[in-house]
Residue frames as a rotation matrix with the C-alpha (Angstrom) as fourth column:
MET 1
-0.725 -0.009 0.689 147.02
0.108 0.986 0.126 60.43
-0.681 0.165 -0.714 227.84
ARG 2
-0.681 0.514 -0.522 145.08
-0.720 -0.337 0.607 60.19
0.136 0.789 0.599 224.60
ILE 3
-0.340 0.680 0.650 141.75
-0.321 0.566 -0.760 58.38
-0.884 -0.467 0.025 224.37
PHE 4
-0.863 0.180 -0.473 140.53
-0.415 0.282 0.865 56.03
0.289 0.942 -0.168 221.69
LEU 5
-0.157 0.920 0.360 136.85
-0.845 0.064 -0.531 55.12
-0.511 -0.388 0.767 221.56
ALA 6
-0.966 -0.177 0.190 136.06
-0.094 0.920 0.381 51.51
-0.243 0.350 -0.905 220.92
THR 7
-0.028 0.992 0.127 132.87
0.249 0.130 -0.960 51.78
-0.968 0.005 -0.250 218.80
THR 8
-0.820 -0.144 0.553 131.53
0.570 -0.122 0.813 52.16
-0.049 0.982 0.182 215.35
SER 9
0.194 0.964 -0.182 128.51
0.953 -0.229 -0.197 54.16
-0.231 -0.135 -0.963 216.46
LEU 10
-0.341 -0.356 0.870 128.57
0.671 -0.741 -0.040 57.46
0.659 0.570 0.491 214.56
ASN 11
0.632 0.635 0.445 126.34
0.099 -0.635 0.766 59.06
0.769 -0.440 -0.464 217.25
ASP 12
0.839 -0.368 -0.400 128.77
0.480 0.155 0.864 58.11
-0.256 -0.917 0.307 220.05
ILE 13
-0.150 -0.940 0.307 131.78
0.986 -0.121 0.111 59.23
-0.068 0.320 0.945 217.97
ARG 14
-0.038 0.213 0.976 130.11
0.482 -0.852 0.205 62.53
0.875 0.478 -0.071 217.12
TRP 15
0.925 0.375 0.065 129.20
0.098 -0.400 0.911 63.20
0.367 -0.836 -0.407 220.83
ALA 16
0.637 -0.701 -0.319 132.72
0.627 0.232 0.743 62.36
-0.447 -0.674 0.588 222.04
THR 17
-0.278 -0.706 0.651 134.44
0.942 -0.334 0.040 64.33
0.189 0.624 0.758 219.28
GLU 18
0.236 0.403 0.884 132.30
0.280 -0.900 0.336 67.45
0.931 0.168 -0.325 219.82
ALA 19
0.988 0.153 -0.019 133.01
0.049 -0.196 0.979 67.21
0.146 -0.969 -0.201 223.52
GLY 20
0.427 -0.899 0.099 136.73
-0.703 -0.399 -0.589 67.09
0.569 0.182 -0.802 222.82
LEU 21
0.514 -0.105 0.851 137.20
-0.749 0.429 0.505 63.83
-0.419 -0.897 0.142 224.68
ILE 22
0.665 -0.251 0.703 138.70
0.286 0.956 0.071 61.45
-0.690 0.154 0.707 222.07
ASP 23
0.044 -0.770 -0.637 141.71
-0.707 -0.474 0.524 61.26
-0.706 0.428 -0.565 219.83
GLY 24
-0.752 -0.352 -0.557 140.97
-0.653 0.507 0.562 58.15
0.084 0.787 -0.612 217.89
ILE 25
0.373 0.928 0.008 138.62
-0.924 0.372 -0.084 55.29
-0.081 0.024 0.996 217.05
VAL 26
-0.801 -0.532 0.273 139.04
-0.481 0.845 0.236 51.55
-0.356 0.058 -0.933 217.47
ALA 27
0.346 0.914 -0.211 136.88
-0.873 0.232 -0.428 49.46
-0.343 0.333 0.878 215.09
THR 28
-0.805 -0.571 0.162 138.10
-0.520 0.810 0.272 45.85
-0.286 0.135 -0.949 215.11
PRO 29
-0.567 0.593 -0.572 136.05
-0.291 0.506 0.812 43.01
0.771 0.627 -0.114 213.60
THR 30
-0.667 0.309 -0.678 135.01
0.707 0.552 -0.443 42.01
0.237 -0.774 -0.586 217.15
ILE 31
-0.694 0.379 -0.612 133.55
0.112 -0.783 -0.611 45.47
-0.711 -0.493 0.501 217.79
ILE 32
-0.695 0.438 -0.570 131.89
-0.716 -0.356 0.600 45.64
0.060 0.825 0.562 214.36
ALA 33
-0.656 0.428 -0.621 130.31
0.106 0.868 0.486 42.21
0.747 0.253 -0.615 214.85
ALA 34
-0.660 0.388 -0.643 129.00
0.736 0.161 -0.658 43.12
-0.152 -0.908 -0.392 218.27
GLU 35
-0.550 0.416 -0.724 127.51
-0.041 -0.879 -0.474 46.48
-0.834 -0.231 0.500 217.24
SER 36
0.135 0.570 -0.811 126.46
-0.914 -0.244 -0.324 45.73
-0.382 0.785 0.488 213.63
PRO 37
-0.113 -0.207 0.972 126.22
-0.149 0.971 0.189 41.92
-0.982 -0.124 -0.140 213.18
SER 38
0.466 0.418 0.780 124.88
0.618 0.478 -0.624 42.06
-0.634 0.773 -0.035 209.64
ALA 39
0.826 -0.173 -0.536 127.07
-0.365 -0.890 -0.275 44.93
-0.429 0.422 -0.798 208.43
ASP 40
0.722 -0.677 0.145 129.89
0.565 0.455 -0.689 44.57
0.400 0.579 0.710 205.98
ALA 41
0.434 -0.590 -0.681 133.12
0.710 -0.240 0.662 45.54
-0.554 -0.771 0.314 207.81
ARG 42
-0.585 -0.696 0.416 134.62
0.805 -0.436 0.403 47.32
-0.099 0.571 0.815 204.84
GLU 43
-0.023 0.677 0.736 131.45
0.538 -0.612 0.580 49.51
0.843 0.409 -0.350 204.48
VAL 44
0.816 0.276 -0.508 131.49
0.576 -0.311 0.756 50.27
0.051 -0.909 -0.413 208.19
LEU 45
0.008 -0.893 -0.451 135.12
0.755 -0.290 0.588 51.46
-0.655 -0.345 0.672 208.03
THR 46
-0.562 -0.120 0.818 134.39
0.744 -0.505 0.437 53.47
0.360 0.855 0.373 204.87
ASP 47
0.454 0.836 0.310 131.59
0.506 -0.528 0.683 55.23
0.734 -0.153 -0.662 206.69
LEU 48
0.656 -0.310 -0.688 133.79
0.649 -0.233 0.724 55.91
-0.385 -0.922 0.049 209.72
ALA 49
-0.411 -0.903 0.126 136.55
0.835 -0.317 0.451 57.37
-0.367 0.291 0.884 207.52
ARG 50
-0.333 0.362 0.870 134.07
0.606 -0.625 0.492 59.71
0.722 0.692 -0.012 205.82
ALA 51
0.643 0.764 0.056 132.47
0.414 -0.408 0.814 60.80
0.644 -0.500 -0.579 209.08
SER 52
0.923 -0.304 -0.236 135.56
0.117 -0.362 0.925 61.41
-0.367 -0.881 -0.298 211.14
ARG 53
0.637 -0.771 -0.008 139.09
-0.388 -0.311 -0.868 62.84
0.666 0.556 -0.497 210.71
LEU 54
0.455 -0.466 0.759 140.33
-0.807 0.145 0.573 60.89
-0.377 -0.873 -0.310 213.68
PRO 55
-0.629 -0.676 -0.384 142.81
-0.750 0.657 0.073 57.97
0.203 0.334 -0.920 213.36
ILE 56
0.579 0.809 0.101 141.05
-0.814 0.566 0.128 54.65
0.046 -0.156 0.987 213.05
CYS 57
-0.578 -0.730 0.365 142.53
-0.767 0.639 0.065 51.49
-0.280 -0.242 -0.929 214.46
ALA 58
0.582 0.805 -0.117 141.24
-0.783 0.515 -0.350 48.51
-0.222 0.295 0.929 212.54
SER 59
-0.442 -0.723 0.530 142.36
-0.494 0.690 0.529 44.96
-0.749 -0.028 -0.663 211.75
VAL 60
-0.142 0.314 -0.939 141.99
-0.925 0.297 0.239 42.49
0.354 0.902 0.248 208.97
PRO 61
0.655 0.509 0.558 140.50
-0.695 0.696 0.180 38.99
-0.297 -0.506 0.810 209.39
ALA 62
0.689 -0.519 -0.505 143.78
-0.043 0.667 -0.744 37.12
0.723 0.535 0.437 209.00
ILE 63
0.859 -0.468 0.207 146.69
-0.223 0.021 0.975 35.81
-0.460 -0.884 -0.086 211.02
ALA 64
0.350 -0.751 0.560 149.19
0.892 0.450 0.047 34.90
-0.287 0.483 0.827 208.25
ALA 65
-0.238 -0.554 -0.798 151.65
0.350 -0.815 0.461 37.70
-0.906 -0.170 0.388 207.54
LYS 66
-0.953 -0.174 0.250 151.10
0.290 -0.267 0.919 37.85
-0.093 0.948 0.305 203.80
ASP 67
-0.195 0.954 0.225 147.36
0.842 0.045 0.538 37.96
0.504 0.295 -0.812 204.22
ILE 68
0.339 0.262 -0.904 147.59
0.779 -0.617 0.113 40.66
-0.528 -0.742 -0.413 206.89
VAL 69
-0.623 -0.613 -0.485 149.86
0.211 -0.730 0.651 42.83
-0.753 0.303 0.584 204.66
ARG 70
-0.825 0.351 0.443 147.51
0.478 0.014 0.878 42.36
0.302 0.936 -0.179 201.69
GLY 71
0.163 0.970 -0.179 144.41
0.925 -0.088 0.370 43.22
0.343 -0.226 -0.912 203.74
ALA 72
0.131 -0.164 -0.978 146.07
0.672 -0.710 0.209 46.17
-0.729 -0.685 0.017 205.43
ARG 73
-0.876 -0.469 -0.113 147.21
0.223 -0.602 0.767 47.72
-0.427 0.646 0.632 202.21
ASP 74
-0.506 0.772 0.383 143.65
0.633 0.031 0.773 47.37
0.585 0.634 -0.505 200.91
LEU 75
0.366 0.676 -0.640 142.23
0.930 -0.292 0.223 49.03
-0.036 -0.677 -0.735 204.04
ALA 76
-0.337 -0.628 -0.702 144.76
0.580 -0.726 0.371 51.88
-0.742 -0.282 0.608 203.67
LYS 77
-0.851 0.077 0.519 143.10
0.470 -0.330 0.819 52.76
0.234 0.941 0.245 200.41
ILE 78
0.014 0.975 0.220 139.84
0.521 -0.195 0.831 53.62
0.854 0.103 -0.511 202.15
VAL 79
0.893 0.204 -0.401 141.07
0.450 -0.380 0.808 54.85
0.013 -0.902 -0.431 205.52
ASP 80
0.552 -0.672 0.493 143.62
-0.027 -0.605 -0.796 57.64
0.833 0.426 -0.352 205.29
ARG 81
0.002 -0.513 0.858 144.48
-0.881 -0.407 -0.241 57.64
0.473 -0.756 -0.453 208.97
LEU 82
0.709 0.380 -0.594 144.70
-0.243 0.922 0.301 53.91
0.662 -0.069 0.746 209.40
ILE 83
-0.265 -0.761 0.592 146.38
-0.964 0.222 -0.146 52.12
-0.021 -0.609 -0.793 212.26
VAL 84
0.167 0.303 -0.938 146.50
-0.503 0.845 0.184 48.37
0.848 0.441 0.294 211.67
ALA 85
0.237 -0.024 0.971 145.89
-0.931 0.280 0.234 46.19
-0.278 -0.960 0.044 214.68
ILE 86
0.164 -0.318 -0.934 147.96
-0.532 0.769 -0.355 43.00
0.831 0.555 -0.043 214.41
PRO 87
0.964 0.164 0.209 147.94
-0.264 0.511 0.818 40.18
0.027 -0.844 0.536 216.96
PHE 88
0.116 -0.988 0.099 151.42
-0.987 -0.126 -0.100 39.62
0.112 -0.086 -0.990 218.36
ILE 89
0.709 0.056 0.703 151.86
-0.173 0.980 0.097 35.99
-0.684 -0.191 0.704 217.36
ASP 90
-0.151 -0.931 0.332 154.71
0.135 0.313 0.940 34.28
-0.979 0.187 0.079 215.56
ASP 91
-0.116 0.190 0.975 153.02
0.952 0.302 0.054 34.08
-0.284 0.934 -0.215 212.11
ALA 92
0.696 0.622 0.360 152.03
0.707 -0.681 -0.192 37.74
0.125 0.388 -0.913 212.18
VAL 93
0.412 -0.624 -0.664 155.23
0.363 -0.556 0.748 39.41
-0.836 -0.549 -0.002 213.37
PRO 94
-0.548 -0.677 0.492 156.71
0.733 -0.104 0.672 39.71
-0.404 0.729 0.553 209.85
ALA 95
0.146 0.708 0.691 153.67
0.887 -0.403 0.225 41.78
0.438 0.580 -0.686 208.89
ILE 96
0.774 0.064 -0.630 154.50
0.471 -0.724 0.504 44.32
-0.424 -0.687 -0.590 211.59
ALA 97
-0.175 -0.947 -0.269 157.91
0.313 -0.313 0.897 44.89
-0.934 0.073 0.351 210.10
LYS 98
-0.565 -0.035 0.824 156.65
0.822 0.058 0.566 44.96
-0.067 0.998 -0.004 206.55
LEU 99
0.449 0.826 0.342 153.75
0.813 -0.536 0.226 47.40
0.370 0.176 -0.912 207.11
SER 100
0.633 -0.236 -0.737 155.89
0.408 -0.708 0.577 49.64
-0.658 -0.666 -0.352 209.28
ALA 101
-0.492 -0.864 0.109 158.47
0.451 -0.146 0.881 49.81
-0.745 0.482 0.461 206.50
ASP 102
-0.371 0.471 0.800 155.66
0.883 -0.089 0.462 50.77
0.289 0.878 -0.383 204.16
GLY 103
-0.928 0.006 0.373 154.71
-0.092 -0.973 -0.213 53.73
0.362 -0.232 0.903 206.44
ILE 104
0.113 0.992 -0.048 151.50
-0.197 0.069 0.978 52.15
0.974 -0.102 0.203 207.76
PRO 105
-0.447 -0.253 0.858 151.30
-0.857 -0.154 -0.492 52.46
0.256 -0.955 -0.148 211.57
VAL 106
-0.133 0.260 -0.956 150.84
0.021 0.965 0.260 49.20
0.991 0.015 -0.133 213.43
ALA 107
0.058 0.186 0.981 149.28
-0.984 -0.156 0.087 48.51
0.169 -0.970 0.174 216.80
ALA 108
-0.660 -0.291 -0.692 150.48
-0.190 0.957 -0.221 45.18
0.727 -0.014 -0.687 218.22
THR 109
0.177 0.802 0.570 147.61
-0.908 -0.090 0.409 43.52
0.379 -0.590 0.712 220.12
LEU 110
0.902 0.183 -0.391 147.28
0.002 0.904 0.427 40.47
0.431 -0.386 0.815 222.38
VAL 111
-0.207 -0.977 0.049 150.31
0.010 -0.052 -0.999 41.69
0.978 -0.206 0.021 224.25
TYR 112
0.825 0.560 -0.071 150.24
-0.004 0.132 0.991 40.54
0.565 -0.818 0.111 227.89
SER 113
0.548 -0.697 -0.463 153.91
0.746 0.157 0.647 40.93
-0.379 -0.700 0.606 229.01
ALA 114
0.604 -0.444 -0.662 156.52
-0.334 -0.895 0.296 43.61
-0.724 0.042 -0.689 228.86
ALA 115
-0.409 -0.833 0.373 158.78
-0.023 0.418 0.908 41.28
-0.912 0.363 -0.190 226.89
GLN 116
-0.033 0.492 0.870 156.21
0.933 0.327 -0.150 40.86
-0.358 0.807 -0.470 224.20
GLY 117
0.869 0.442 -0.224 155.75
0.359 -0.873 -0.331 44.63
-0.342 0.207 -0.917 224.01
ILE 118
0.193 -0.899 -0.394 159.47
-0.367 -0.438 0.821 45.24
-0.910 -0.014 -0.414 223.77
LEU 119
-0.574 -0.388 0.721 159.77
0.406 0.630 0.662 42.73
-0.711 0.673 -0.204 220.89
ALA 120
0.347 0.773 0.531 156.76
0.890 -0.094 -0.446 44.27
-0.295 0.627 -0.721 219.13
ALA 121
0.815 -0.136 -0.563 158.30
-0.119 -0.991 0.067 47.72
-0.567 0.013 -0.824 219.30
HIS 122
-0.213 -0.977 0.015 161.58
-0.275 0.074 0.959 46.28
-0.938 0.200 -0.285 217.98
ALA 123
-0.360 0.157 0.920 159.71
0.761 0.619 0.192 44.77
-0.539 0.769 -0.343 215.06
GLY 124
-0.914 -0.117 0.388 158.35
0.341 -0.740 0.580 48.22
0.220 0.662 0.716 214.21
ALA 125
0.047 0.990 -0.136 155.05
0.921 0.010 0.388 48.57
0.386 -0.143 -0.911 215.96
SER 126
-0.582 -0.204 0.787 154.11
0.090 -0.978 -0.187 52.16
0.808 -0.038 0.587 216.72
MET 127
0.071 0.630 0.773 151.62
-0.938 -0.222 0.267 51.12
0.340 -0.744 0.575 219.39
VAL 128
-0.796 -0.184 -0.577 151.64
0.013 0.947 -0.320 48.21
0.605 -0.262 -0.752 221.87
THR 129
-0.042 0.911 0.409 148.20
-0.746 -0.301 0.594 47.42
0.665 -0.281 0.693 223.26
VAL 130
-0.919 -0.259 -0.296 147.92
0.042 0.684 -0.728 45.77
0.391 -0.682 -0.618 226.67
SER 131
0.060 0.996 -0.064 144.51
-0.063 0.068 0.996 44.54
0.996 -0.056 0.067 227.84
ILE 132
-0.720 -0.474 0.508 144.81
-0.479 -0.191 -0.857 45.55
0.503 -0.860 -0.090 231.46
ASP 133
0.064 0.819 0.570 141.36
-0.990 0.123 -0.066 44.27
-0.125 -0.560 0.819 232.55
ALA 134
0.689 0.121 -0.715 142.08
-0.368 0.908 -0.200 40.87
0.625 0.401 0.670 230.91
LEU 135
-0.312 -0.898 -0.311 145.30
-0.009 0.330 -0.944 40.62
0.950 -0.291 -0.111 232.92
ASN 136
-0.634 0.121 0.764 143.60
-0.744 -0.362 -0.561 41.75
0.209 -0.924 0.320 236.14
SER 137
0.425 0.905 -0.027 140.89
-0.877 0.419 0.235 39.09
0.224 -0.076 0.972 235.65
VAL 138
0.666 -0.232 -0.709 143.48
0.102 0.970 -0.222 36.31
0.739 0.075 0.670 235.86
GLY 139
0.878 -0.222 -0.424 145.19
0.447 0.063 0.892 37.74
-0.171 -0.973 0.155 238.89
SER 140
-0.214 -0.945 0.247 148.00
0.972 -0.231 -0.042 39.64
0.097 0.231 0.968 237.13
ASP 141
0.143 0.163 -0.976 148.59
0.434 -0.897 -0.086 43.35
-0.890 -0.411 -0.199 237.38
GLY 142
0.514 0.167 0.841 147.84
0.857 -0.064 -0.511 44.94
-0.032 0.984 -0.176 234.05
ASN 143
0.977 -0.130 0.167 149.16
-0.120 -0.990 -0.074 48.36
0.175 0.052 -0.983 235.06
ALA 144
0.465 -0.862 0.202 152.45
-0.146 0.150 0.978 46.76
-0.873 -0.484 -0.056 236.12
VAL 145
0.116 -0.330 0.937 152.96
0.882 0.468 0.055 45.70
-0.457 0.820 0.346 232.51
ILE 146
0.797 0.252 0.549 152.10
0.495 -0.794 -0.353 49.21
0.347 0.553 -0.757 231.36
ALA 147
0.886 -0.464 -0.018 154.67
-0.330 -0.657 0.677 50.64
-0.327 -0.594 -0.735 233.87
ASP 148
0.223 -0.823 0.522 157.38
0.265 0.567 0.780 48.19
-0.938 -0.036 0.344 232.77
LEU 149
0.242 -0.067 0.968 156.85
0.970 0.053 -0.238 49.08
-0.035 0.996 0.077 229.08
ARG 150
0.968 0.116 0.223 156.89
0.123 -0.992 -0.015 52.78
0.220 0.042 -0.975 229.92
ALA 151
0.628 -0.778 0.033 160.22
-0.313 -0.213 0.925 52.43
-0.713 -0.591 -0.377 231.67
ALA 152
0.032 -0.607 0.794 161.72
0.626 0.632 0.457 50.26
-0.779 0.482 0.400 228.87
PHE 153
0.411 0.179 0.894 160.61
0.894 -0.269 -0.357 52.55
0.177 0.946 -0.271 226.08
ASP 154
0.992 -0.117 0.047 161.78
-0.125 -0.960 0.251 55.67
0.016 -0.255 -0.967 227.90
HIS 155
0.404 -0.886 0.227 165.17
-0.066 0.219 0.974 54.03
-0.912 -0.408 0.030 228.60
SER 156
-0.277 -0.545 0.791 165.66
0.675 0.475 0.564 53.07
-0.684 0.690 0.236 224.95
ALA 157
-0.478 0.224 -0.849 163.89
-0.400 -0.917 -0.016 56.10
-0.782 0.332 0.528 223.45
ALA 158
-0.774 0.326 0.543 161.67
0.592 0.679 0.435 53.73
-0.227 0.658 -0.718 221.51
GLU 159
-0.797 0.553 -0.245 159.09
-0.602 -0.763 0.237 55.56
-0.056 0.336 0.940 219.32
CYS 160
-0.586 0.612 -0.531 156.21
0.236 0.756 0.611 53.40
0.775 0.233 -0.587 220.42
ASP 161
-0.276 0.609 0.743 153.02
-0.817 -0.557 0.153 54.28
0.507 -0.565 0.651 222.35
VAL 162
-0.978 0.066 -0.200 151.95
0.166 0.827 -0.538 52.16
0.130 -0.559 -0.819 225.29
THR 163
-0.405 0.910 0.091 148.18
-0.621 -0.347 0.703 51.61
0.671 0.228 0.706 225.10
ALA 164
-0.918 0.213 0.335 146.02
-0.181 0.526 -0.831 50.48
-0.353 -0.823 -0.445 227.93
ALA 165
-0.598 0.742 -0.304 142.93
-0.330 0.118 0.936 48.63
0.731 0.660 0.174 226.59
GLY 166
-0.065 0.787 -0.614 139.84
0.278 0.605 0.746 48.09
0.959 -0.122 -0.258 228.54
PRO 167
-0.983 -0.142 -0.115 140.05
0.149 -0.258 -0.955 50.11
0.106 -0.956 0.274 231.76
SER 168
-0.335 0.941 -0.037 136.48
0.555 0.229 0.799 49.72
0.761 0.247 -0.600 233.03
THR 169
0.548 0.473 -0.690 136.49
0.837 -0.319 0.445 51.92
-0.010 -0.821 -0.571 236.09
ALA 170
0.906 -0.205 0.371 137.63
-0.174 -0.978 -0.117 55.43
0.386 0.041 -0.921 236.96
ALA 171
0.684 -0.642 0.346 140.29
-0.391 0.078 0.917 53.95
-0.616 -0.763 -0.198 239.22
SER 172
0.324 -0.511 0.796 141.76
0.607 0.758 0.240 51.67
-0.726 0.405 0.555 236.52
PHE 173
0.683 0.008 0.730 141.65
0.641 -0.484 -0.595 54.47
0.349 0.875 -0.336 233.97
ALA 174
0.875 -0.352 0.332 143.46
-0.438 -0.867 0.237 56.93
0.205 -0.353 -0.913 236.24
ALA 175
0.546 -0.697 0.466 145.96
-0.114 0.489 0.865 54.23
-0.830 -0.525 0.187 237.28
ALA 176
0.447 -0.356 0.821 146.83
0.847 0.465 -0.260 53.56
-0.289 0.811 0.509 233.69
ALA 177
0.752 -0.200 0.628 147.50
0.149 -0.877 -0.457 57.31
0.642 0.437 -0.630 233.12
GLY 178
0.849 -0.394 0.352 149.52
-0.504 -0.407 0.761 57.42
-0.157 -0.824 -0.545 236.33
VAL 179
0.413 -0.730 0.544 151.91
0.132 0.640 0.757 54.69
-0.901 -0.241 0.361 235.29
GLY 180
-0.419 -0.711 -0.565 152.55
-0.314 -0.470 0.825 56.22
-0.852 0.523 -0.027 231.90
ALA 181
-0.123 0.399 0.909 150.10
0.785 0.600 -0.157 54.90
-0.607 0.694 -0.387 229.37
ASP 182
-0.950 -0.256 -0.176 150.10
0.084 -0.756 0.649 57.04
-0.299 0.602 0.740 226.19
ILE 183
-0.525 0.798 -0.298 146.63
-0.639 -0.138 0.757 55.95
0.563 0.587 0.582 225.11
ALA 184
-0.747 0.441 0.498 143.59
-0.163 0.604 -0.780 54.36
-0.645 -0.664 -0.379 226.74
ILE 185
-0.802 0.533 -0.269 140.96
-0.215 0.162 0.963 52.48
0.557 0.830 -0.015 224.81
VAL 186
-0.815 0.570 0.106 137.49
-0.053 0.109 -0.993 52.73
-0.577 -0.814 -0.059 226.31
THR 187
-0.521 0.744 0.419 133.91
0.832 0.332 0.445 52.03
0.192 0.580 -0.792 225.29
PRO 188
-0.399 0.423 0.813 131.30
-0.032 -0.893 0.449 54.84
0.916 0.153 0.370 225.08
ASP 189
0.706 0.663 -0.251 129.62
0.225 0.125 0.966 53.59
0.672 -0.738 -0.061 228.33
VAL 190
0.233 -0.670 -0.705 132.93
0.971 0.124 0.203 53.67
-0.048 -0.732 0.680 230.20
LEU 191
-0.667 -0.540 0.513 133.75
0.594 -0.801 -0.072 57.09
0.450 0.256 0.856 228.83
ARG 192
0.008 0.746 0.666 130.49
-0.137 -0.659 0.740 58.48
0.991 -0.097 0.097 229.99
SER 193
0.770 0.240 -0.592 130.88
0.512 0.323 0.796 56.87
0.382 -0.916 0.126 233.47
LEU 194
-0.194 -0.953 -0.231 134.22
0.957 -0.132 -0.257 58.59
0.214 -0.271 0.938 233.72
LEU 195
-0.447 0.146 0.883 132.46
0.116 -0.969 0.219 61.98
0.887 0.200 0.416 233.62
GLN 196
0.458 0.850 0.260 130.46
-0.226 -0.171 0.959 61.19
0.860 -0.498 0.114 236.76
HIS 197
-0.772 -0.504 -0.387 131.04
0.274 0.286 -0.918 61.15
0.574 -0.815 -0.082 240.52
PRO 198
0.080 0.857 -0.509 128.47
0.919 0.134 0.370 61.20
0.386 -0.498 -0.777 243.35
LEU 199
-0.157 -0.205 -0.966 129.96
0.721 -0.693 0.030 64.38
-0.675 -0.692 0.257 244.79
THR 200
-0.993 -0.109 0.045 129.67
0.104 -0.636 0.764 66.10
-0.054 0.764 0.643 241.44
ASP 201
-0.346 0.937 0.043 125.97
0.493 0.143 0.858 65.26
0.798 0.318 -0.512 241.38
ARG 202
0.181 0.407 -0.895 125.58
0.981 -0.146 0.132 66.46
-0.077 -0.902 -0.425 244.95
GLY 203
-0.577 -0.515 -0.634 127.38
0.479 -0.842 0.248 69.69
-0.662 -0.161 0.732 244.15
LEU 204
-0.884 0.353 0.305 125.21
0.187 -0.331 0.925 70.22
0.428 0.875 0.226 241.05
ASP 205
-0.010 0.953 -0.304 122.10
0.839 0.173 0.516 69.81
0.544 -0.250 -0.801 243.20
ARG 206
0.012 -0.086 -0.996 123.31
0.837 -0.545 0.057 72.39
-0.548 -0.834 0.065 245.61
PHE 207
-0.890 -0.428 -0.155 124.23
0.249 -0.742 0.622 74.77
-0.381 0.515 0.767 242.81
LEU 208
-0.633 0.718 0.291 120.80
0.335 -0.086 0.938 74.40
0.698 0.691 -0.186 241.15
GLY 209
0.171 0.712 -0.681 119.08
0.964 0.022 0.266 74.82
0.204 -0.702 -0.682 244.50
ALA 210
-0.348 -0.394 -0.851 121.01
0.597 -0.793 0.123 78.08
-0.723 -0.465 0.511 245.18
ILE 211
-0.988 -0.004 0.156 120.12
0.132 -0.556 0.820 79.38
0.083 0.831 0.550 241.74
SER 212
-0.299 0.954 0.015 116.41
0.594 0.174 0.785 78.63
0.747 0.243 -0.619 242.26
ARG 213
0.298 0.410 -0.862 116.38
0.951 -0.203 0.232 80.50
-0.080 -0.889 -0.450 245.58
ARG 214
-0.692 -0.687 -0.223 118.21
0.652 -0.727 0.217 83.50
-0.311 0.005 0.950 244.28
PRO 215
0.241 0.831 -0.501 115.88
0.371 -0.556 -0.744 86.62
-0.897 -0.007 -0.442 244.07
LYS 216
0.043 -0.150 0.988 115.43
0.998 -0.040 -0.049 87.92
0.047 0.988 0.148 240.61
GLY 217
-0.721 -0.384 -0.577 116.63
0.448 -0.893 0.035 91.45
-0.529 -0.233 0.816 240.06
LYS 218
0.447 0.884 -0.140 114.21
0.538 -0.390 -0.747 94.13
-0.715 0.259 -0.650 238.99
ARG 219
-0.117 -0.430 0.895 114.78
0.964 -0.264 -0.001 95.86
0.237 0.863 0.446 235.65
GLY 220
-0.562 -0.158 -0.812 115.50
0.424 -0.898 -0.119 99.54
-0.710 -0.411 0.572 235.82
LYS 221
0.554 0.808 0.199 113.07
0.629 -0.249 -0.737 101.88
-0.546 0.533 -0.646 234.13
């Protein structure tokens, strides 16, 4: 399972890239507004594209198909490895087909059912993004949707990645991988938390204690 980091922080991206932990970046208007309220979104994306060779999933502030297409083509001029995030709503679906035909990868977002995901892939989306924590918060099973999409895409040989957005715990992250998610989108804080476990800390303490008690060898003359 590949991992996309939901952030515009160059420090976090640099850390995760150097650690070999991520395969892409998600920088939607919501993320940009939360992390850099006064920043110009285009400038933020330009900086990200210059600083990283990873794919960048970004969206345009529009919901009408013609406006999405125009904005996406403009973004593609500054982001070579652009993946355009498009909400899966009636007005925007034609933009998925148009941009896919132009060779610009599309991630269909706001997908909450397997049926929506199947239609998004049929329209040409190369990624279908399911917010598993949002589904779980209303009593649905987010990973069940991931599993249904995995089975459907495997059966039809659809060339579309199933993306689990927002796993916030180690258990939900691992469960998404277990049911066949191709990609998980996580925040820097969640990514760091996935590296940790109480038993790992305990084992490290024992290891360091053993090292400190080990007698130092004498140099030969």
